[in-house]
Backbone as a ProteinNet text record, in pm:
[ID]
protein_1_A
[PRIMARY]
XXXXXXXXXXXXXXXXXXXXXXXXXXXXXXXXXXXXXXXXXXXXXXXXXXXXXXXXXXXXXXXXXXXXXXXXXXXXXXXXXXXXXXXXXXXXXXXXXXXXXXXXXXXXXXXXXXXXXXXXXXXXXXXXXXXXXXXXXXXXXXXXXXXXXXXXXXXXXXXXXXXXXXXXXXXXXXXXXXXXXXXXXXXXXXXXXXXXXXXXXXXXXXXXXXXXXXXXXXXXXXXXXXXXXXXXXXXXXXXXXXXXXXXXXXXXXXXXXXXXXXXXXXXXXXXXXXXXXXXXXXXXXXXXXXXXXXXXXXXXXXXXXXXXXXXXXXXX
[TERTIARY]
11511.6	11469.3	11498.9	11649.9	11714.4	11600.3	11558.1	11507.8	11354	11282.5	11154.1	11173.2	11270	11280	11193	11148.8	11082.1	11193	11159.8	11230.4	11317.1	11168.9	11186	11268.5	11282.2	11350.1	11500.9	11536.1	11662.8	11723.4	11635.3	11678.2	11706.4	11671.8	11721.8	11821.8	11835.2	11955	12054.8	12042.5	12142	12194.4	12097.3	12127.2	12275.8	12225.1	12259.2	12411.1	12441.6	12579.5	12631.1	12584.5	12669.2	12715.6	12652.1	12718.2	12854.2	12850.5	12973.5	13049.1	13040.8	13100.1	13161	13068	13046.1	13010.5	13024.4	12980.9	12931.2	13019.9	12972	12830.9	12855.3	12720.2	12600.1	12627.2	12519.5	12454.4	12572.9	12545.8	12447.8	12474.8	12367.6	12222	12223.4	12095.1	11995.9	12083.7	12011.9	12011.3	12059.3	12064	11879.7	11904.1	11792.6	11624.4	11636	11608.3	11496.3	11587.8	11580.7	11447.7	11453.8	11338.2	11190	11205.7	11069	11047.3	10979.1	10956.1	10978.9	10904.3	10880.5	11025.7	11128.2	11281.5	11361	11337.9	11463	11514.9	11486.4	11546.1	11630.5	11550.6	11658.5	11754.8	11722.6	11838.9	11925.5	11903.2	12006	12128.8	12039.9	12142.5	12196.4	12151.3	12234.4	12369.9	12337.3	12422.2	12506.4	12526.3	12596.6	12707.4	12639	12694.8	12827.2	12764.7	12848.1	12974.4	12943.1	13015.6	13193	13087.7	13180.8	13254.5	13203	13257.7	13401.5	13356.1	13441.4	13539.9	13581.5	13685.8	13601.7	13507.2	13448.2	13377.9	13429.2	13352.9	13274.8	13366.2	13306.1	13167.9	13151.7	13072	12929.5	12976	12902.7	12816.6	12886.1	12807.9	12697.6	12719.4	12657	12504.2	12560.5	12437.9	12369.2	12427.6	12327.6	12276.3	12284.6	12187.6	12099.1	12138.5	12003	11928.5	11957.6	11872.8	11808.7	11885.6	11773.2	11693	11727.2	11628	11503.4	11474.7	11356.6	11242.9	11304.3	11208.8	11134.2	11150.1	11091.6	11136.5	11190.6	11271.7	11212.8	11191.1	11187.3	11309	11282.3	11385.7	11490.8	11456.1	11536.8	11647.7	11574.4	11671.5	11746.3	11694.8	11770.4	11832.6	11884.1	12015.8	12114.8	12085.1	12141.2	12213.2	12154.8	12201.6	12267.7	12276.7	12361.2	12491.2	12492.1	12575.6	12706.2	12623.4	12717	12756.5	12696.7	12746.2	12860	12848.4	12937.3	13070.1	13051.8	13155	13245.3	13158.1	13235.1	13316.5	13257	13300.9	13434.1	13462.2	13589.2	13691.6	13653.3	13755.1	13816.8	13695	13753.6	13837.6	13849.2	13866.5	13813.1	13705.4	13625.7	13533.6	13600.5	13570	13484.3	13513.8	13386.7	13277.5	13255.7	13096.9	13105.1	13149.5	13099.2	13093.3	13152.2	13101.4	12982.7	12957.7	12771.9	12694.1	12701.5	12641.1	12644.2	12720.1	12689.6	12649.8	12705.8	12621.3	12479.6	12427.2	12267.8	12258.7	12278.4	12245.4	12226.2	12337.4	12348.7	12235.4	12213.8	12114.2	11949.7	11971.2	11840.2	11838.2	11944.6	11970.1	12080	12119.6	12265.3	12264.9	12198	12290	12285.2	12327.4	12346.2	12477	12521.8	12638.1	12750.3	12858.2	12976.2	13008.7	12904	12913.2	12998	13003.4	13064.2	13219	13263.6	13412.3	13431.5	13356.3	13364.5	13405.3	13339.2	13320.3	13478.2	13537.9	13660.2	13765.5	13760.3	13877	13864.3	13773.2	13787.1	13808.8	13795.1	13850.6	13986.8	14031.4	14175.3	14249.2	14166.4	14261.1	14224.6	14160.4	14164	14230.8	14336.1	14447.5	14375.1	14392.8	14382.7	14306.1	14270.1	14194.7	13998.3	13941.3	13790.7	13680	13612.6	13567.5	13449.1	13431	13315	13199.8	13080.2	12960.4	12841.2	12813.7	12743.7	12607	12496.7	12375.6	12343.9	12247.5	12211.5	12069.5	12032.9	11910.3	11794.4	11748.6	11673.8	11555.9	11457.1	11369.9	11365.4	11518.6	11523	11557.3	11586.6	11577.4	11461	11347.1	11232	11165.6	11186.9	11079.2	11136.2	11295.8	11285.8	11258.4	11233	11147.8	11006	10957.4	10812.1	10773.2	10859.1	10824.6	10851.6	10946.7	10989.9	10868.9	10764.2	10628.2	10577	10569.3	10527.4	10617.6	10726.3	10829.2	10836.5	10903.7	10909.2	10975.9	10960.9	11014.6	11153	11250.8	11377.4	11417.3	11366.5	11372.2	11394.9	11236.8	11204.4	11370.2	11404.9	11521.4	11640.1	11667.7	11763.6	11750	11631.5	11619.9	11647.3	11588.3	11629.6	11755.9	11855.4	11958.1	12060.1	11979.1	12049.1	12005.1	11884.5	11831.5	11932.2	11961.7	12041.9	12222.4	12242.6	12401.6	12355.2	12267.7	12249.8	12196.4	12162.8	12173.3	12261.7	12343.7	12473.3	12574	12582.8	12667.5	12603.5	12507.4	12396.3	12511.4	12609.3	12664.2	12783.9	12789	12902.9	12832.6	12714	12601.7	12561.5	12553.4	12524.5	12656.3	12717.7	12872.1	12879	12801.2	12836.9	12724.6	12655.9	12572.7	12530	12374.6	12361.3	12409.7	12416.2	12479.3	12610.6	12706.9	12847	12862.4	13000.8	13039.9	13121.2	13151.5	13302	13392.7	13418.9	13506.1	13535.8	13430.8	13497	13511.3	13520.8	13582.9	13706.8	13781.1	13949.4	13960.3	14070.5	14104.4	14162.5	14127.2	14204.3	14352.9	14401.2	14592	14600.9	14544.2	14575.2	14504	14362	14308.3	14381.8	14451	14517.6	14702.4	14706.2	14843.4	14815.1	14676.2	14634.4	14653.3	14542.5	14520.1	14672.5	14758.5	14876.9	14989.9	14968.5	15015.5	14995.9	14837.1	14815.9	14844.5	14819.8	14877.8	15027.8	15112.7	15242.2	15279.5	15187.6	15218.7	15285.8	15390.2	15469.6	15427.9	15381.8	15336.5	15403.4	15490.6	15614.4	15547	15444	15379.1	15283.7	15229.8	15118	15025.9	14899.5	14790	14803.4	14887.3	14845.6	14721.8	14673.2	14520.7	14616.7	14513.3	14578.2	14456.8	14429	14321.9	14333.1	14444	14407.6	14374.7	14413.2	14318	14227	14175.4	14105.2	13974.8	13882.5	13767.2	13639.1	13524.6	13432.1	13327	13227.9	13089.7	12996.7	12990.8	12890.2	12946.3	13000.8	13049.1	12982	13110.6	13074.4	13076.2	12998.1	12947.3	13045.4	13062.1	13157.1	13097.4	13117.9	13025.7	13175	13122.3	13161.1	13094	13056.2	12986.6	13079.1	13005.9	13086.2	13068.8	13203.7	13202.6	13247.6	13186.6	13253.2	13279.7	13388	13429.5	13515.3	13504.5	13538.7	13569.2	13662.2	13674.7	13587.3	13589.6	13464.6	13567.9	13664.7	13717.8	13753.5	13718.9	13728	13881.3	13977.9	14104.4	14161.6	14053.7	14085.5	13953.7	13981.9	13821.3	13831.4	13743.9	13809.6	13693.3	13715.3	13600.1	13698.5	13595.8	13638.2	13559.6	13627.7	13504.6	13472.9	13377.5	13349.3	13392.9	13467.8	13454.7	13400.8	13394.2	13306.5	13227.3	13109.3	13041.3	12933.4	12919.2	12807.9	12748.2	12608.5	12558.2	12645.2	12749.6	12833.8	12972.4	13047.6	13151.3	13146.7	13286.4	13331.5	13458.8	13492.9	13624.8	13645.4	13748.9	13733	13862.9	13860	13988.6	13962.3	14095.9	14096.5	14258.7	14254.1	14396.7	14440.5	14359.4	14335.6	14389.4	14493.2	14554.9	14450.8	14443	14394.7	14441.8	14448.8	14517.9	14428.1	14485.7	14399.6	14364.7	14218.7	14128.5	14076	14077.2	14014.5	13867.3	13795.4	13678.1	13632.8	13559.2	13498.2	13360.2	13279.2	13172.1	13164.5	13061.9	13080.7	12893.6	12929.6	12803.6	12848.9	12769.9	12759.3	12631.6	12713.5	12570.1	12547.1	12416.3	12388.6	12356.7	12377.8	12353.3	12228.6	12168	11978.4	11905.5	11968.1	11918.2	11952.7	11876.4	11903	11972.3	11942.8	12001.8	12097.3	12191.9	12324.6	12273.6	12361.7	12299.3	12428	12401.8	12486.8	12521.2	12628.7	12692.3	12739.6	12700.6	12722.1	12864.5	12895.2	13034.4	13096.7	13193	13277.7	13422.6	13486.8	13587.6	13690.2	13818.5	13924	13990.9	13927.7	13982.5	14165.2	14195.8	14273.6	14325.8	14440.2	14504.7	14590.8	14583.7	14734	14752.9	14834.5	14842.4	14709.1	14655.8	14542.6	14388.2	14414.3	14268.4	14268.7	14096.4	14154.1	13983.1	14006.5	13872.3	13800	13651.6	13564.8	13475.2	13485.8	13372.3	13254	13108.1	13056.2	12996	13006.6	12997.2	12870.5	12814.3	12699.3	12644.1	12528.1	12469.2	12327.8	12221.5	12080.1	12019.2	11961.9	11843.4	11841.7	11722.2	11679.8	11814	11900.8	12024.7	12079	12066.7	12170.5	12020.1	11902.4	11821.6	11846.4	11831.7	11873.8	11999.5	12114.4	12265.4	12240.6	12141.2	12149.9	12037.8	11957.7	11894.6	11993.7	12033.5	12153.7	12232.7	12276.9	12402.8	12289.6	12197	12153.9	12105.3	12058.9	12030.2	12182.3	12298.7	12416.1	12470.1	12419	12463.4	12403.6	12275	12163.7	12221.2
15317.4	15176.1	15162.4	15198.9	15195.4	15244.2	15380	15415.6	15387.8	15283	15196.9	15056.9	15031.4	14919.9	14880.2	14793.7	14746.8	14693.1	14716.9	14654.7	14520.4	14453.6	14292.7	14252.3	14377.8	14339.1	14377	14467.3	14563.1	14428.7	14382.9	14247.7	14132.6	14088.1	13982.1	13987.4	14137.3	14192	14145.2	14222.3	14175.9	14072.2	13955.9	13834.3	13759.1	13837.3	13790.4	13859.6	14003.5	14010.7	13995.6	13952.9	13881.1	13745.2	13642.4	13558.9	13561.8	13671.4	13689.7	13778	13804.8	13841.2	14029.5	14055.7	14212.3	14269.5	14267.2	14304.6	14462.6	14498.9	14681.3	14701.6	14629.1	14698	14614.2	14495.8	14444.4	14467.1	14539	14619.4	14715.8	14811.5	14910	14866.6	14773.7	14734.1	14642.4	14612.6	14552.9	14673	14768.9	14873.7	14967.8	14961.4	15037.4	14936.6	14791.8	14704.3	14728.4	14699.3	14728.5	14869	14990.8	15044.5	14998.1	14876.7	14849.6	14725.7	14785.6	14687.4	14551.4	14490	14368.8	14253.4	14422.9	14319.2	14359	14424.7	14508.4	14422.5	14317.9	14226.3	14143.5	14067	14012.4	14073.3	14190.5	14304.8	14302.5	14306.8	14360.1	14238.1	14135.9	13978.4	13979.4	13996.7	14001	14075.5	14246.2	14329.8	14303.2	14200.5	14159.4	14056.8	13969.9	13845.2	13952.3	14021.4	14088.6	14184.3	14235.6	14263.2	14184.5	14066.7	13992	13924.1	13875.8	13827.2	13922.7	14045.2	14178	14201.4	14109.5	14164.5	14269.5	14285.2	14386	14369.6	14263.2	14192.7	14300.3	14396	14497.3	14543.2	14585.1	14643.6	14532.8	14336	14291.8	14276.2	14292.6	14200.8	14332.5	14455.1	14588.2	14545.9	14495.6	14454.1	14345.2	14300	14133.8	14203.6	14249.7	14323.2	14361.6	14466.7	14535.6	14461.7	14308	14204.9	14176.9	14131.3	14061	14164.4	14311.1	14402.4	14393.5	14353.6	14385.4	14276.4	14159.5	14060.2	14005.7	13954.6	13901.3	13779.2	13693.7	13578.8	13484.1	13350.8	13239.5	13188.6	13113.4	13089.8	13037.7	12953.2	12878.2	12968.5	13077.2	13134.4	13253.8	13283.5	13375.9	13280.9	13110.2	13092.2	13070	13040.9	13078.2	13217.7	13309	13448.1	13477.2	13438.9	13446	13358.4	13220.6	13182	13234.1	13320.9	13382.2	13527	13560.4	13695.4	13605.1	13517.1	13449.7	13483.5	13418.4	13396.5	13502.7	13611.3	13730.1	13815.2	13763.4	13800	13701.2	13599.5	13513	13595.2	13640.8	13676.2	13840.6	13904.9	14036.7	13967.5	13854.2	13833.1	13838	13852.3	13864.1	13751.5	13679	13527.1	13590.1	13596.1	13598.6	13617.9	13736.4	13772.8	13639.1	13601.2	13470	13347.7	13312.2	13231.5	13215.5	13343.9	13356.7	13373.6	13378.5	13387.9	13194.9	13146	13018.3	12934.9	12971.3	12911	12855.6	13017.7	13085.8	12948	12974	12891.1	12729.3	12686.3	12561.5	12527.9	12605.6	12584.5	12546.7	12652.5	12629.9	12510.7	12459.7	12354.2	12291.1	12194.1	12111.9	12057.2	12027.4	11915.8	12072.6	12192.9	12257.3	12312	12226.7	12241.4	12185.1	12278.1	12250.6	12330.2	12386.6	12433.3	12381	12258.6	12217	12231.1	12176.1	12170.4	12352.1	12417.5	12540.5	12631.4	12581.6	12625.4	12604.2	12463.4	12420.3	12430.9	12516.9	12597.1	12700.4	12802.1	12948.3	12972.5	12842.4	12849.5	12811.5	12738.7	12689.2	12807	12956.3	13058	13063.5	12989.7	13008.6	12933.5	12826.9	12742.2	12618.1	12589.4	12447.1	12499.7	12344.1	12395.9	12362.4	12418.9	12401.6	12360	12216.2	12170.7	12240.1	12274.9	12340.6	12288.3	12374.1	12275.8	12277	12160.5	12087.7	12148.2	12195.7	12217	12314	12374.7	12511.7	12536.9	12652.2	12739.7	12711.2	12611.5	12584	12681.6	12704.2	12795.1	12939.8	13002.2	13101	13076.5	12970.2	12971.7	12931.6	12856.6	12844.8	12945	13077.2	13157	13239.1	13275.2	13346.9	13286.9	13142.3	13118.7	13123.7	13134	13097.4	13264.5	13349.3	13546.7	13539.1	13451.2	13467.5	13500	13433.2	13489.6	13619.2	13680.4	13776.1	13923.9	13886.7	13965.2	13988.7	14112.9	14149.9	14059.9	13996.5	13894.1	13865.3	14028.2	13996	13960.8	13990.5	13955.3	13792.7	13742.4	13612.1	13522.9	13582.2	13526.6	13511.9	13628.1	13642	13496.6	13460.1	13383.9	13240.8	13194.3	13079.1	13097.2	13148.6	13157.4	13129.8	13164.4	13138.1	12987.4	12993.2	12866.6	12730.2	12770.9	12653.1	12660.9	12744.9	12751.4	12689.7	12651.8	12596.7	12463.5	12450	12307.6	12197.9	12320.7	12253.4	12196.8	12327.5	12320.4	12260	12202.1	12147.1	12016.3	12022.7	11917.9	11967.5	12071.8	12182.7	12248.8	12285.3	12368.4	12318.2	12178.8	12101.7	12074.2	12146.3	12103.1	12245.6	12364.7	12484.2	12588.5	12692	12721.8	12807	12804.7	12885	13048.7	13096.5	13250	13276.4	13117.8	13194.6	13133.1	13225.9	13276.5	13191.2	13168.7	13057.1	13155.6	13277.1	13359.3	13380.2	13356.7	13380.4	13211.1	13112.5	13003.9	12952.2	13079.1	13127.7	13237.8	13244.8	13367.8	13472.7	13598.1	13675.1	13713.8	13635.9	13683	13506.3	13419.7	13322.7	13322.4	13409.1	13394.2	13517.9	13636.4	13735.9	13626.3	13521.4	13466.7	13411.3	13324.7	13265.2	13336.5	13434.8	13551.7	13585.9	13625.7	13685.8	13565.7	13451.9	13316.9	13324.2	13330.3	13302.5	13392.6	13551.2	13586.9	13652.7	13581.3	13613.5	13454.8	13363.1	13256	13256.5	13223.4	13221.2	13195.8	13221.4	13130.8	13113	13009.8	12999.2	12975.7	12961.3	12962.6	13001.1	13116.7	13149.8	13191.5	13162.5	13165.1	13308.3	13340.3	13479.9	13470.5	13616.8	13635.8	13664.2	13597.2	13577.4	13635.8	13750.5	13819.6	13707.2	13687.8	13649.7	13475.9	13391.9	13275.1	13239	13394.9	13364.2	13413.4	13287.9	13270.1	13258.3	13369.2	13325.3	13290.5	13194.1	13189.2	13335.9	13393.5	13498.7	13624.9	13721.3	13846.4	13909.1	13962.8	14048.2	14207.3	14233.4	14425	14476.6	14617.1	14671.6	14729	14719.1	14737.3	14769.6	14839.5	14878.1	14915.2	14755.4	14711.3	14630.9	14709	14609.7	14498.3	14422.3	14262.4	14206.5	14106.7	14037.9	13938.2	13848.3	13741	13650.2	13538.7	13425.4	13278.1	13240.1	13072.6	12997.8	12870.3	12813.2	12813.4	12734.1	12788.1	12939.9	13029.3	13140	13226.6	13113.8	13154.1	13225.2	13272.4	13437.3	13458.5	13645.2	13687.3	13833.9	13888.7	14008.4	14135.8	14243	14311.6	14367.6	14348.5	14434.3	14472	14527.7	14598.7	14529.6	14500.8	14404.8	14533.6	14487	14540.2	14501.2	14346.2	14325.8	14231.8	14197.4	14062.3	14012.6	13909.5	13839.2	13680.9	13634.4	13552.7	13416.6	13428.9	13333.9	13323.1	13456.9	13507.2	13622.9	13674	13811.9	13822.5	13961.9	14059	14099.3	14074.1	14107.6	14217.7	14363.4	14397.7	14421.2	14349.4	14325.9	14320.7	14413.1	14365.6	14243.1	14219.7	14049.7	13937.5	13877.6	13765.3	13605.2	13586	13466	13372	13249.3	13133	13076.7	13041.9	12973.1	12822.2	12803.6	12722.4	12693	12863.1	12837.6	12875.7	12821.1	12777.1	12915.6	13000	13156.4	13096.8	13162.2	13210.5	13388.8	13440.1	13549.8	13573.8	13741.8	13864.4	13967.5	14000.5	14113.5	14225.3	14349.3	14432	14489.2	14472.3	14616.3	14768	14887.1	14966.7	15035.9	14974.9	15001.4	14884.9	14804.8	14668.4	14675.5	14671	14675.5	14542.6	14423.3	14296.6	14266.7	14206.9	14126.7	14018.1	13969.9	13852.5	13771.3	13645	13537.6	13423.4	13413.8	13338.9	13219.4	13089.4	12945.5	12914.3	12966.8	12884.4	12968.5	12979.2	13035.6	13033.8	12953.3	12920.2	13017	13032.1	13141.7	13111.3	13121.5	13109.8	13152.2	13261.2	13323.5	13447.2	13463.4	13603.9	13671.8	13805.1	13898.2	14009.6	14082.1	14207.1	14248.6	14267.1	14346	14286.5	14180.6	14150	13991.2	13929.4	13819.3	13795	13648.8	13599.6	13519.5	13479.6	13391.3	13403.5	13184.8	13168.3	13132.4	13127.4	13103.5	12959.7	12858.1	12698.5	12644	12744.8	12690.7	12809.5	12858.7	12993.1	12917.5	12981.8	12935.6	13030.4	12957.3	13034.9	13149.5	13162.8	13335.5	13429.7	13399.6	13483.4	13494.6	13374.7	13408.7	13510.7	13525.9	13565.3	13704	13739.2	13872.2	13939.4	13863.5	13901.9	13958.9	13841.6	13848.5	13999.2	14026.4	14160.9	14277.7	14268.9	14384.9	14360.1	14285.2	14296.9	14359.9	14321.1	14376.3	14501.1	14597.4	14691.4	14773.6	14735.8	14786.3	14797.8	14708.6	14703.9	14785.9	14864.7	14877.5	15058.8
9435.4	9468.8	9636.3	9652.2	9776	9887.3	9909	9961	10018.1	9913.1	9904.1	9968.9	9989.6	10054.6	10199.4	10207.5	10339.2	10428.2	10569.9	10689.5	10647.9	10614.1	10594.4	10465.2	10348.8	10238.5	10297.4	10371.6	10428.7	10511.1	10589.3	10676.1	10575.8	10470.5	10405.7	10307.1	10228.4	10205.5	10289.9	10412.5	10514.5	10523.8	10492.4	10539.6	10440.3	10294.9	10188.6	10199.7	10257	10265.2	10362.8	10463	10603.2	10525.9	10433.7	10402.2	10328.4	10255.3	10188.4	10226.2	10356	10464.1	10432.5	10363	10351.7	10522.5	10591	10726.3	10708.9	10732.7	10772.3	10637.9	10537.6	10455.8	10455.2	10552.6	10623.7	10756.4	10835.8	10959.4	10918.6	10823.3	10778.3	10714.7	10662.5	10616.4	10768.8	10871	10974.2	11044	11050.8	11181.4	11107.5	10983.8	10895.4	10925.3	10931.7	10953.4	11091	11184.4	11317.7	11383	11290.5	11320.4	11294.8	11251.2	11266.7	11378.7	11461.3	11629.8	11550.8	11449.8	11414.9	11419.4	11364	11320.5	11406.7	11533.9	11575	11689	11758.4	11813.7	11749.1	11614.8	11543.2	11437.3	11440	11392.4	11453.6	11590.5	11672	11686.3	11684	11662	11568.4	11478.7	11330	11367.9	11354.2	11397.6	11535	11601.8	11712.6	11612.7	11553	11493.5	11360.7	11305.9	11221	11254	11367.8	11459.9	11546	11596.5	11615	11508.4	11389.7	11284.4	11260.6	11230	11200.4	11291.5	11408.2	11512.5	11595.9	11632.2	11745	11803.1	11901.7	12023.4	12133.6	12174.9	12269.5	12222.1	12071.4	12004.2	11978	11998	11938.6	12071.9	12186	12335.4	12364.7	12344.2	12377.5	12256.1	12127.9	12062.3	12063	12148.8	12191.2	12333.3	12416.3	12516.8	12476.6	12375.7	12280.8	12256.7	12184.2	12133.3	12232.1	12370.6	12490	12556	12578.7	12617.5	12545.2	12416.5	12335.8	12393.2	12462.9	12469.5	12430.9	12300.5	12180.5	12125.7	12218.3	12194.8	12294.8	12257.9	12307.1	12398.7	12503.9	12611.2	12548.4	12417.8	12360.5	12303.5	12231.3	12132.7	12237.2	12383.6	12439.3	12460.1	12478.8	12513.2	12429.8	12321.9	12209.2	12226	12200.7	12199.5	12288.1	12454.2	12566.1	12515.3	12472.9	12434.8	12347.9	12217.6	12176.7	12211.6	12294.2	12408.5	12485.5	12530	12606.3	12523.4	12400.5	12324.1	12263.7	12275.3	12230	12378.7	12497.6	12630.7	12635.8	12578.1	12651.5	12523.2	12361.9	12338.2	12399.9	12489.5	12552.4	12668.5	12716	12842.1	12977	13013.4	13035.2	13125.7	13178.2	13211.2	13277.2	13400.6	13492.4	13489.9	13369.8	13346	13247.9	13156.3	13077.5	13179	13239.2	13385.7	13400.6	13476.4	13490.1	13395.7	13276.3	13137.9	13125.6	13128	13070.6	13186.6	13320.6	13457	13443.3	13406.3	13384.9	13266.3	13150.4	13049.2	13078.7	13146.1	13193.5	13301.9	13403.4	13475.6	13398.4	13274.1	13239.8	13104.4	13078.3	12964.7	13027.1	13081.1	13129.7	12982.5	12938.2	12817.1	12681	12684.9	12608.9	12558.1	12428.6	12362.9	12444.9	12398.7	12497	12637.2	12707.1	12849.6	12900.9	12912.1	13053.1	12975.9	12877.8	12849.9	12856.1	12798.9	12792.7	12923.2	13028.4	13162.7	13219.1	13212.3	13232.6	13223.3	13084	13000.7	13083.6	13089.8	13166.8	13295.4	13371.4	13505.2	13506.7	13415.4	13375.9	13334.5	13351.8	13285.1	13102	13049.3	12929.4	12835.1	12922.2	12824.4	12833	12698.5	12605.7	12490.3	12479.1	12321.3	12390.4	12295.4	12353.1	12221.2	12228.1	12078.5	12084.2	11956.5	11927.5	11953.8	11928.8	12029.5	11833.6	11851.4	11697.8	11729.3	11607.1	11626.2	11548.1	11502.6	11451.2	11425.5	11429.5	11418.6	11362.3	11360.7	11214.5	11227.9	11322.4	11345.1	11269.3	11223.6	11199.8	11059.1	10996.8	10865.8	10786	10872	10859.7	10815	10935.9	10924.1	10795.4	10766.7	10641.9	10513.2	10496.6	10392.4	10391.8	10477.2	10506.9	10461.6	10492.2	10450.8	10346.4	10272.5	10153.9	10042.7	10044.7	9974.7	9957.7	10080.9	10102.9	10023.8	9984.2	9942.1	9768.2	9717.2	9609.4	9563	9419.8	9331.7	9324	9326.3	9308.7	9453.5	9581.6	9706.2	9719.1	9618.5	9638.6	9577.8	9457.8	9395.3	9508.3	9583	9648.8	9747.2	9813.7	9917.8	9844.3	9730.4	9632.3	9626.3	9594.2	9590.3	9735.7	9818.1	9945.8	10035.7	9998.9	10014.6	9942.5	9800.6	9750	9811.1	9855.4	9911.6	10022.3	10106.3	10240.6	10248.5	10095.1	10077.6	10074.2	9993.8	9936.9	10074.1	10194.5	10296.3	10367.5	10406.7	10520.2	10596.8	10547.1	10650.9	10722.2	10652	10747.7	10822.1	10811	10861.5	10979.6	10991.2	11132.1	11214.1	11212.7	11262.4	11354.6	11298.9	11390.9	11433.2	11485.1	11463.6	11374	11347.1	11250.9	11222.5	11382.6	11409.2	11388.7	11373.2	11355.7	11218.7	11203	11046.5	11043.2	10907.3	10886.1	10905.7	10877.9	10956.1	11092.8	11124.9	11325.3	11350.8	11306.8	11319.4	11388.7	11253.5	11219.3	11300.3	11386.1	11404	11341.9	11360.5	11269.1	11203.8	11312.9	11272.6	11182.8	11205.4	11135	11036.8	10964.8	10853.6	10761.6	10806.5	10758.7	10736.9	10815.5	10736.4	10612.1	10624	10547.3	10386.8	10387.9	10299	10235.9	10347.9	10295.8	10196.3	10310.9	10196.6	10071.8	10067.6	9942.9	9795.9	9892.6	9779.1	9726.6	9812.9	9822.2	9751.9	9693.5	9677.6	9526	9485.6	9341.3	9191.6	9115.6	8981.6	8919.5	8920.7	8807.3	8631.6	8638.4	8487.3	8473.3	8489.4	8511.9	8390.4	8375.7	8234.8	8180.9	8092.1	8049.7	7979.9	7962.6	7893.3	7750.8	7652.2	7521.7	7434	7391.1	7327	7195.6	7100.5	6997.3	7005.1	7120.5	7117.8	7178.7	7266.9	7345.4	7268.4	7214.6	7138.5	7202.2	7233	7278	7210	7261.6	7182.5	7181.5	7292.8	7358.3	7413.5	7300.6	7341	7434.3	7535.1	7653.5	7629.2	7688.1	7691.2	7795.8	7786.2	7848.5	8010.3	8108.3	8235.5	8348.9	8431.3	8548.6	8676	8728.9	8845.2	8923.8	9070.5	9192.2	9212.4	9226.5	9240.3	9417.3	9461.7	9557.4	9512.2	9559.5	9530.9	9663.6	9636.8	9770.6	9701.9	9755.5	9741.1	9871	9854.6	9960.8	10097.2	10131.7	10250.6	10293.5	10193.6	10252.6	10268.2	10220.4	10220.1	10163	10023.8	9947.3	9950.3	9921.3	9900.1	9918.7	9822.3	9831.4	9736.9	9686.5	9616.4	9467.3	9355.1	9202.9	9186.6	9021.7	8966.9	8828.7	8822	8678.9	8528.6	8458.2	8307	8205.4	8197.6	8095.8	8114.6	8097.1	8149.3	8001.1	8028.4	7928.5	8047.4	8024.1	8086.6	8100.1	8037.8	8076.4	8146	8197.3	8219.4	8226.4	8291.8	8322.2	8310.7	8339.2	8339.7	8464.6	8586.1	8671.3	8722.1	8769.3	8811.2	8936.3	9024.1	9150.9	9181	9294.8	9337.1	9402.2	9453.9	9506.1	9386.2	9440.6	9338.3	9345.8	9258.3	9211.5	9157.2	9153.4	9110.5	8970.5	8835.7	8741.9	8788.8	8766	8783.5	8940.8	9017	9173.8	9136.7	9226.1	9220.6	9336.7	9241.7	9344	9355.3	9472.9	9453.3	9455.3	9366.2	9327.2	9346.4	9377.9	9398.9	9301.8	9202.8	9101.9	9170.3	9172.4	9216.8	9093.4	9039.5	8929.3	9036	8893.6	8945.3	8996.5	8914.1	8926.7	8996.1	9076.2	9150.9	9298	9362	9522.7	9577.6	9515.4	9537.3	9434.6	9495.7	9401.2	9331.1	9197.9	9143	9146.9	9257.3	9321.8	9202.4	9181.1	9094.6	9199.3	9144.5	9298.2	9249.8	9136.9	9113.6	8997.6	8982.3	8870.3	8857.9	8767.4	8752.6	8684.5	8765	8733.6	8570.4	8450.9	8335.2	8300.4	8336.7	8277.2	8376.9	8447.4	8539.4	8473.8	8493.3	8473	8565.9	8608.5	8669.3	8705.9	8848.2	8860	8776	8693.7	8661.7	8669.5	8580.1	8581.9	8506.1	8478.8	8366.3	8474.5	8470.9	8505.5	8421.6	8428.1	8350	8420.2	8422.2	8510.5	8488.5	8602.2	8577	8661.9	8731.7	8833.5	8841.7	8800.1	8764.6	8745.3	8846.5	8816.2	8731.3	8672.6	8517.9	8557.1	8661.7	8667.8	8684.3	8726.9	8722.4	8623.3	8530.1	8410.4	8283.6	8300.7	8262.1	8277.3	8420.9	8502	8427.6	8379.1	8359.8	8200.4	8165.2	7977.2	7966.8	8076	8032.5	8077.9	8178.8	8188.3	8097	8017	7922.1	7731	7734.1	7653.4	7715.3	7788.7	7798.5	7826.6	7875.7	7868.1	7724.9	7616.1	7472.8	7369	7482.8	7410.2	7353.1
[MASK]
++++++++++++++++++++++++++++++++++++++++++++++++++++++++++++++++++++++++++++++++++++++++++++++++++++++++++++++++++++++++++++++++++++++++++++++++++++++++++++++++++++++++++++++++++++++++++++++++++++++++++++++++++++++++++++++++++++++++++++++++++++++++++++++++++++++++++++++++++++++++++++++++++++++++++++++++++++++++++++

């Protein structure tokens, strides 16, 4: 099925993978989508954003330049792309190049974002805090939604799930640009410290798994499926392997520690499907070394039906 995907489907799947911070896989999809001239420019932009979020600013700058070289963007879009390229150059300490880019943007749009404060920051040698610029790139969201009607049913389901997530997080999205990921707002070192502290946090009274008292209304079927999970604040995120599954919960094997009661977003990657099943909210019910159990507390009916069908297939 993977080989039959169109460039549009590759691009949309890349957006989903980017949202759950699976940047390497997202870049692979965006690169394949970029072969189609219709997607070359916007796919290169998404590649650049993934590379920036993954801590590879030098490669991100090159990808931004390749995107601009396609000459497929409106003047407003070009300013946004240049702004994010400037942010990547900032992280590399290439302030002179960055100031030239910001000066050009300011000339075209004197009220663009936080340019005035950011330029003062760079002229001072990059010292002191710089406020984040509010705003979003709504036109890109509208474009994705409009094209959804032309995609296969499973891709439409993915877009609906992403749209629901965007609606729930509209307030936070208004305070940052659409092209910025949550992980990019937090320096890598700080993110690593938070993740390390979370894993090392002692649990004086962990909730052990007790099969004798674990009564389920819905039996689970044994599976071996790839899974990605993350908390709302991205303080914990990782990959694991589903070992059993039902439409209402699952058991995950992973080296990443989680706490009982934690609320996670969860993506399940079926072996015979091109796109993940996205569970908007799953609560950790129990933990044990290298494993934990999830109860699906917010799942779209269409996704639940897909999981039910998968369970019936596995049980057959």
